[in-house]
C-alpha positions in Angstrom: 63.5 72.0 148.7 64.0 68.2 149.8 63.8 66.8 146.0 66.7 69.4 145.3 68.8 68.1 147.9 68.1 64.4 147.2 69.1 65.4 143.7 72.5 66.9 144.9 73.3 64.0 146.8 72.6 61.8 143.8 74.7 63.7 141.9 77.5 63.9 144.4 77.4 60.1 144.7 77.3 59.3 140.7 80.3 61.9 140.7 82.4 60.0 143.5 81.5 56.8 141.9 82.8 57.6 138.6 85.8 59.1 140.2 86.6 55.8 142.0 85.9 53.8 138.7 88.2 56.2 136.7 91.3 55.6 139.3 90.5 51.5 139.5 90.5 51.4 135.5 93.5 53.8 135.0 95.2 51.2 137.9 94.0 48.1 136.4 95.2 49.4 132.6 98.6 50.5 134.0 99.1 46.8 135.5 97.9 45.1 132.3 100.2 47.4 130.3 103.3 46.8 132.5 102.6 42.8 132.1 102.1 43.3 128.4 105.5 45.0 128.1 107.3 42.4 130.0 106.1 39.6 128.2 106.7 41.5 124.9 109.9 42.2 126.0 110.5 38.5 127.1 109.2 36.6 124.0 111.4 39.2 121.8 114.6 38.3 123.6 113.9 34.7 123.6 113.2 34.8 119.9 116.6 37.0 119.4 118.3 34.3 121.3 116.8 31.5 119.1 117.6 33.2 115.9 121.0 33.8 117.4 121.5 30.2 118.3 120.1 29.1 114.8 122.3 31.1 112.7 125.3 29.7 114.7 124.0 26.4 114.3 123.8 26.6 110.9 127.0 28.2 110.4 128.9 25.5 112.2 126.9 22.6 110.3 127.8 24.1 107.0 131.5 24.6 108.3 131.5 20.9 109.4 129.9 19.7 106.0 132.6 21.9 104.2 135.2 20.3 106.0 133.7 16.7 105.2 133.0 16.9 101.9 135.3 19.6 100.2 138.8 18.4 101.6 141.7 20.1 100.2 
């Protein structure tokens, strides 16, 4: 009888440990996913701003070169 109770207690403790580990893992993973999403969006915004800046710079540079060398 005592061994059965000890075994049940061990099973209960293991169940609690697993539940706690699952909750901790879920909380940690959701935090990591949120950080990854913010990081990816900031990198994407920065990249699009740089591409826009480059296209404007290229256009203005070409315009200046055209005015300088192809005067009418």
